[in-house]
N, C-alpha and C positions, 0 to 999 in steps of 0.2 A: 334483110337478114343480118343477124348479129355478127360481130367480129369473131366471137368465140366459135360459132358454127362454121364460118368460112375457114378459119384456121384449122379446125378439126378435119374438115373435108380435105384440105390440102395435105394435112399430115397423113391421112389414110391413103391418098393417092400416091404420095411420096413413098410410103411404106410398101405399097404394092409394086411400085416400079423399081424399087431398090434391088440390086443383084443379091444373090444368095451368098452369104459369108458365114464362116464358122469362127467364132460365134457371130451371129447375125446382129448387126447394129441397127437398132430401130431408132429413128429420130424421136426426140422427146419434145413434148409441148410444155413450155414453162412461161412464167410471167416474171419479169424483172421486179425485184423488190425496191420500193421507193427508198431514197436516201434518207437516213435518219437525221433529224434535225438535232443540233446540240441542246442539251438541257439548260434551262435557265439557271442562273447562279443560285436562286433560292432552293431549287430542288437538288442541285449538286451539293449544297451545304448540308441539306437534310441527309442525303445518302452518306456523305463523309462522316457526319455525326453518328449515324447508325453503325458504320463500320469501325469507328474508333473504339478502343478498349475503354471499359468503364473504370473510372477512378474510384477507389474505395472511399466511402464516406467516413469522415472522422467521427468517432462516437462523441456524444454530448458529455461534457464534464459532469462528474457525479455531483449531485446536489444543486445543479444549476436550475433556476426557475424557468418556466416556459417563456416568460418575458425576456429574461436575459439571453436565453437560447435564440429567440427570434432576433434580438438586437445584434447578436454576434454574427448573424447571417446578413441582415438587411441594413445594419449600421444606422446612419442618421435618417434613413427613410422612415423610421418609426419614432414616435415622440418619446422623450425621455421620461424617467420616473418622476412622479409627483413628489413634492416635499413631504406629504403625509406618508407615502409609501417608504421613502428613505428613512423617515423617523421611526416608523413601525419596525422596519428591519433592524435598525440600530438598537432599539429597545429589546427586540427578540434576541439579538446577539449578546447583549449585556446580561439578560436573564439566563441564557444558556451558560455563559462564563461564570456567573455567580453560582449557578447550580453545580457546576463542575468543581468549583472551589469548595463549596459546602460538602460535597461528597468526599473530596480528598481529605478535608479536615476531619470529617466524621470517621473516616477509615483510619486516619492517623491517631485519633484519640482512642479508638477501639483497640488499636495495636498497643498503645501505651498502657491502657488500663487492663488489658487481658492477661490475667494470670501472673502479673508481676508480683514478686514477693513484697510484703510491707517493708518500709524503710525502718532502720533502727532509730531509736530515739536520738534526736540531735542531728540526724542526717537530712539535709535539705538539698534536693536536686535543683540546679540552676542551669540557665542557658550557657553553653560553653563559649568561651572566647577562642580566638584563633589559636593562641598558644595551647589551650586545652585540646583542641581538635588535633593539632599536630602531635602533641605528646601521646595522646591515646592511640592514634593511628600508628605511630612508630613503635609504641610499646607492644601493641597487638601483632604488628608485623614481624616482630622478633621471633615469634613462635611459628611463623609460617615457613615451610621448607623453601629453599632457594628455587626460583623459577616458577613458583605457584602464585597465582593472583591472590590478592587480599580477600578475605571473607567479609570484611567490614566495609560498608558503603559510606556511613556518616556517623558522627557523634552527635547525639540529640540533647543530652543533659549530663552534667557532671556534679560530683560533690568532692571537694578537696579537703583533706586534713593532713597533718604532718605525716609524710611517708606513705600516704594512701590516696588513691583516686578511685571513686566509684563512678562508673559511666554507663549510661544507657546508649546502646549503639544499634544502628540499623544493619542487619546482617545481609548476606548474599541473597536470601529469598524474601527480603523486605520485612521480615519479622524483627521484633525488638528484643534484644537481649540485655542483661545487666551483668557487668563484669567488675571485679575489684582487682586493682593493680597495686601492689605494694613493693616497697624497696626501691633502691636507686637503679639507675640505668646500668645494665650489665649484670645485675643480681636481682631481677624482678621476680615477684611471685604473682600467680594468677589464680583467681577463684571466680567461677561463674555462679552468680546468684540465680540466673535464669538464662537458659539457652535460646529463648525465643519461642519455643513450643514445648509445653510441659511434657515430660516423659521422653524427650528426644535429646540427642546430641548431634553434632555434625562433624564430618571429616572430609578430607580430600580424596576423591575417587580418581586414581591415576589412570585407570583404563578409560573412563569416560571423560577425563580431563575437566572435572567440575566438582564443586562442593555439593554435598548431599546430606540429607537428614537420615539419621539412623536411630533406632530405639535405644534408650538409655539402659545399658545392661547392668550397671553397677548401682546397687542401692545401699544406702547407709543403714546400719542397724538402729 
């Protein structure tokens, strides 16, 4: 006879022989649980890794090639770039830089040639020297209100004659204007041959704290 059946019979006999109690306590039949063995280190490490918070992955740098991305993770475990790959990348970078320079030069030429008035006979624009750049910048800054930033970014070309300077200047919005400055310091006169964009003038907007273009409202007869 099995152990479970004998225990069951003993439990029934004990229950019938037990005195009446309120509440009645009936013996229970149970089996002791085996003692749990400790987990091996391998499984404990897996459980610890599952419970650990996940670290956010750093995004891949913009423009990085798949090969460079893999090397940033695996390091020296991956073979380095071949000489041919390095050369091709260098040539590509040089072509991109040359293309950027060509675009910038074309945009600059377009600004210079766009709607600028023809020069008077005998007027030849030349590349400005440092003294020309300083003089033009200071002369134009004389008409700027105190505390207002300059509207001129750079002097691109000048023509000098006794008592007169004609200058092509890059303005606040990267357009090219042509201004004539006459007279000595402290008694200068100013005349704009071109404001940078035909049919417009520019002024300082105090509310927005910036220079802005406005339609040219005064027309000569």
